[in-house]
SEDOMI-581652 format. One record per residue (C-alpha): residue in one letter; x negated, y negated, z negated. Coordinates in pm, whole numbers, padded with zeros to 5 digits, always signed. Layout:
aXYZ;...
END
This chain:
x+00011+00006-00011;x-00115-00355+00085;x-00037-00647-00118;x+00045-01006-00001;x-00323-01074-00057;x-00404-00795+00193;x-00535-00575-00095;x-00494-00200-00081;x-00389-00076-00395;x-00348+00275-00325;x-00594+00395-00575;x-00421+00209-00867;x-00111+00337-00782;x-00259+00705-00795;x-00414+00606-01121;x-00059+00469-01233;x+00138+00779-01135;x-00105+01032-01338;x+00068+00857-01625;x+00421+00781-01514;x+00484+01106-01285;x+00598+01037-00892;x+00686+00683-00829;x+01004+00617-00635;x+00963+00267-00594;x+00684-00009-00573;x+00743-00381-00534;x+00503-00676-00560;x+00627-00932-00832;x+00580-01306-00769;x+00459-01567-00983;x+00109-01430-01087;x-00158-01684-01064;x-00445-01458-01232;x-00356-01100-01107;x-00144-00899-00880;x+00156-00763-01041;x+00324-00455-00927;x+00693-00327-01029;x+00688+00045-01064;x+01000+00267-01064;x+00973+00642-01136;x+01195+00933-01003;x+01279+00977-01360;x+01408+00605-01403;x+01145+00444-01597;x+01058+00105-01476;x+00687-00028-01550;x+00463-00323-01433;x+00102-00271-01299;x-00130-00586-01367;x-00432-00584-01116;x-00681-00847-01197;x-00753-00940-00843;x-00828-01300-00834;x-01135-01463-00923;x-01255-01596-01193;x-01024-01376-01383;x-01145-01062-01222;x-01496-01100-01338;x-01354-01139-01709;x-01077-00866-01643;x-01204-00578-01872;x-01174-00835-02177;x-00865-00966-02072;x-00662-00636-02001;x-00830-00484-02301;x-00694-00774-02499;x-00328-00776-02375;x-00304-00376-02430;x-00428-00417-02796;x-00207-00716-02854;x+00112-00528-02700;x+00042-00228-02942;x+00013-00451-03237;x+00341-00615-03134;x+00520-00308-03107;x+00560-00323-03495;x+00689-00672-03492;x+01028-00879-03368;x+00828-01014-03062;x+01009-00870-02744;x+00676-00800-02550;x+00621-00523-02307;x+00439-00185-02457;x+00101-00096-02314;x+00123+00256-02154;x-00240+00288-01997;x-00546+00105-01933;x-00847+00103-01651;x-01016-00221-01814;x-01336-00165-01590;x-01136-00074-01266;x-01306+00257-01227;x-01025+00431-01135;x-00798+00126-00950;x-01060-00041-00796;x-00958-00346-01025;x-00921-00405-01392;x-00575-00266-01434;x-00326-00266-01724;x+00008-00056-01705;x+00306-00166-01928;x+00653-00142-01958;x+00880-00375-01747;x+01126-00592-01969;x+01470-00681-01869;x+01539-01008-01766;x+01450-01317-01523;x+01234-01628-01551;x+01459-01949-01565;x+01263-02265-01540;x+01588-02464-01574;x+01714-02366-01924;x+01624-02687-02089;x+01956-02747-02274;x+01955-02801-02649;x+02027-02445-02714;x+01781-02278-02499;x+01512-02514-02615;x+01586-02430-03004;x+01562-02048-02883;x+01223-02116-02722;x+01115-02310-03052;x+01234-02045-03281;x+01059-01772-03056;x+00743-01971-03068;x+00748-02016-03459;x+00815-01646-03481;x+00513-01557-03256;x+00305-01792-03508;x+00429-01607-03809;x+00245-01280-03696;x-00023-01164-03931;x-00242-00971-03713;x-00362-00627-03798;x-00633-00623-03550;x-00925-00894-03479;x-00832-01179-03238;x-01073-01393-03086;x-01075-01758-03154;x-00886-01983-02889;x-01069-02135-02612;x-01027-02491-02471;x-00931-02502-02120;x-01010-02877-02100;x-01390-02831-01990;x-01636-03101-01991;x-01663-03029-01607;x-01289-03131-01570;x-01366-03494-01701;x-01333-03660-01375;x-01029-03877-01295;x-00812-03694-01000;x-00809-03854-00688;x-00411-03873-00719;x-00422-04058-01075;x-00238-04403-01074;x-00410-04520-01384;x-00776-04457-01411;x-00817-04585-01770;x-00559-04360-01900;x-00746-04049-01800;x-01086-04175-01905;x-00942-04266-02250;x-00827-03922-02262;x-01171-03779-02181;x-01304-03998-02444;x-01070-03869-02705;x-01164-03485-02617;x-01561-03594-02678;x-01446-03635-03020;x-01396-03372-03274;x-01060-03171-03296;x-00857-03248-03583;x-00826-02987-03879;x-00570-02733-03843;x-00466-02375-04017;x-00548-02094-03775;x-00254-01882-03687;x-00151-01623-03429;x-00102-01807-03083;x+00014-01672-02746;x-00202-01939-02583;x-00004-01916-02241;x+00326-01996-02392;x+00552-02138-02137;x+00890-02099-01949;x+00718-01894-01684;x+00638-01612-01933;x+00956-01608-02102;x+01237-01385-01981;x+01612-01428-02013;x+01887-01188-02013;x+02262-01240-02104;x+02226-01559-02258;x+01910-01461-02472;x+01558-01430-02456;x+01480-01071-02373;x+01077-01090-02309;x+00751-01284-02361;x+00484-01177-02121;x+00126-01221-02038;x-00083-01183-02345;x-00411-01171-02192;x-00522-01510-02353;x-00396-01425-02715;x-00567-01606-02978;x-00638-01737-03337;x-00589-02130-03307;x-00391-02428-03371;x-00014-02398-03350;x+00031-02710-03186;x-00164-02588-02906;x+00104-02348-02790;x+00366-02615-02850;x+00157-02846-02641;x+00134-02598-02345;x+00489-02531-02337;x+00573-02912-02352;x+00322-02996-02056;x+00498-02725-01843;x+00812-02842-01920;x+00718-03196-01867;x+00587-03104-01520;x+00899-02967-01432;x+01161-03180-01600;x+00993-03476-01754;x+00824-03579-02073;x+01143-03651-02247;x+01277-03300-02213;x+00945-03169-02319;x+00971-03382-02631;x+01275-03203-02718;x+01112-02870-02733;x+00851-03049-02962;x+01122-03189-03177;x+01292-02862-03224;x+00986-02679-03315;x+00896-02946-03570;x+01239-02905-03712;x+01222-02517-03729;x+00868-02494-03892;x+00792-02844-04054;x+00442-02868-03876;x+00346-03196-03807;x+00253-03275-03424;x-00125-03298-03305;x-00143-03507-03007;x-00495-03435-02962;x-00389-03091-02863;x-00154-03211-02619;x-00413-03417-02458;x-00655-03122-02442;x-00365-02895-02281;x-00272-03190-02025;x-00662-03219-01921;x-00689-02840-01906;x-00464-02873-01599;x-00731-03036-01399;x-00933-02838-01171;x-01312-02830-01231;x-01518-02990-00953;x-01503-02793-00628;x-01202-02601-00683;x-00811-02638-00612;x-00585-02708-00914;x-00262-02576-01007;x-00043-02888-00965;x-00020-02979-00613;x+00310-03155-00555;x+00316-03536-00557;x+00602-03526-00812;x+00446-03281-01027;x+00140-03486-01056;x+00331-03796-01126;x+00508-03618-01414;x+00166-03496-01565;x+00034-03845-01541;x+00326-03964-01718;x+00316-03693-01968;x-00048-03783-02080;x+00065-04164-02098;x+00348-04076-02351;x+00124-03856-02574;x-00203-04097-02558;x+00060-04381-02703;x+00104-04127-02991;x-00255-04068-03032;x-00293-04455-03057;x-00033-04439-03332;x-00197-04189-03550;x-00509-04381-03540;
END
């Protein structure tokens, strides 16, 4: 079988079928930035997902990423978090040809337009529940995605000074925080909805110990890109109401700058209206930074 990237995944499907039994159906899932994601159905009726780390730079780190996701999913099986269940792992790609992770397929669909008050409160409640998890395995410390190499004003920016102020802020020390378990890529694209409820949270490859507000910030940035900063603020307010945790706008800035591409690479945010809303989000957050000083 060839994927949309013209990759031959025959070996990977042979490896997966050794765990699942004969496959009745294989289809490629959409939306994966880091991986090729395949939906598998067996003749016995089981439905699974096969993640193949096929895209750089994630492929080079695929062993660590897929191992982390497998271990975290096994740990979360004993919690109320609706995460997939790990079924098999080929971290080094010796059988698949790429680092591979086979897991259960959760019911539901991504719905990026669920930004009504009730849905935002459900997202906030789920995020607070994730942050309440006490890990039973060693979990790495978070990594910032706002690398120094990204501290270049994007060519589409309309306020150069705003971005330079953000870069200057990130060159200072981060505020103190109480480390907790964080998803690290919590956002609407990684949440599944079914029958008006959240039925799953996927993509656990970046799970870390870190500041709770970084998870909130990442969800807010993604919502702001699609729906504007005011909608993102409603998610943040719902989380504060749920947890009593104080906002830390430094981590909002860290997350926004993390969306910029490093030199010589193409970024995720390409549409003009999305870039405009990302800059508007930064402007709103930097105003709060000034108020906290």
